[in-house]
C-alpha positions as a printed Julia matrix, in Angstrom:
69×3 Matrix{Float64}:
  64.62  174.31  153.13
  64.79  176.77  155.95
  68.21  178.8   156.02
  69.28  180.71  158.61
  70.18  184.28  158.27
  73.79  183.67  158.8
  73.81  181.37  156.06
  72.0   183.7   153.78
  74.79  186.16  154.55
  77.5   183.76  154.03
  76.17  182.78  150.63
  75.74  186.56  149.67
  79.41  187.3   150.91
  80.5   184.23  149.0
  78.74  185.46  145.87
  80.34  188.79  146.18
  83.85  187.43  146.64
  83.58  185.14  143.71
  82.11  187.91  141.49
  84.9   190.05  142.34
  87.45  187.29  141.61
  85.94  186.57  138.21
  85.84  190.43  137.44
  89.71  190.71  138.12
  90.55  187.41  136.43
  88.6   188.92  133.16
  90.3   192.22  133.48
  93.61  190.3   133.71
  92.98  188.14  130.53
  91.72  191.27  128.48
  94.99  193.26  129.48
  96.88  190.29  128.3
  95.01  189.72  125.22
  95.44  193.38  124.33
  99.16  193.05  125.07
  99.74  190.03  122.83
  97.58  191.7   120.07
 100.01  194.77  120.0
 102.87  192.53  120.08
 101.57  190.71  117.35
 100.8   193.76  115.15
 103.96  195.38  115.88
 105.96  192.36  114.83
 103.89  191.94  111.48
 103.95  195.85  110.79
 107.66  195.41  109.15
 107.0   192.35  107.2
 103.92  193.59  105.51
 105.5   196.65  103.92
 106.1   196.01  100.6
 104.48  192.75  100.29
 101.09  192.21   99.43
  99.21  189.99  101.7
  97.52  186.92  100.27
  94.82  184.96  101.95
  96.11  182.08  103.77
  94.34  179.45  101.54
  95.22  181.33   98.36
  98.3   179.56   96.8
  99.68  179.9    93.37
  99.01  177.14   91.26
 101.92  175.15   89.29
 101.62  172.58   86.74
 103.61  169.33   87.47
 105.99  168.07   84.82
 106.89  164.67   84.08
 109.95  163.72   82.48
 109.53  160.77   80.18
 112.57  159.31   78.95
């Protein structure tokens, strides 16, 4: 398939524009992630002082008692 030089230029320009948009979106996403991480860490900091951190799945086991009357 023969492409005209105009088509090649148009495709290259569109590719550059698309890559530029992708880079801008990636930068915005990374900035948002960093901002949310900072918010999460700052909100966790006061809660974690004085209390030991547990693993999410590690619960204290309790025995069930059955009353028989």
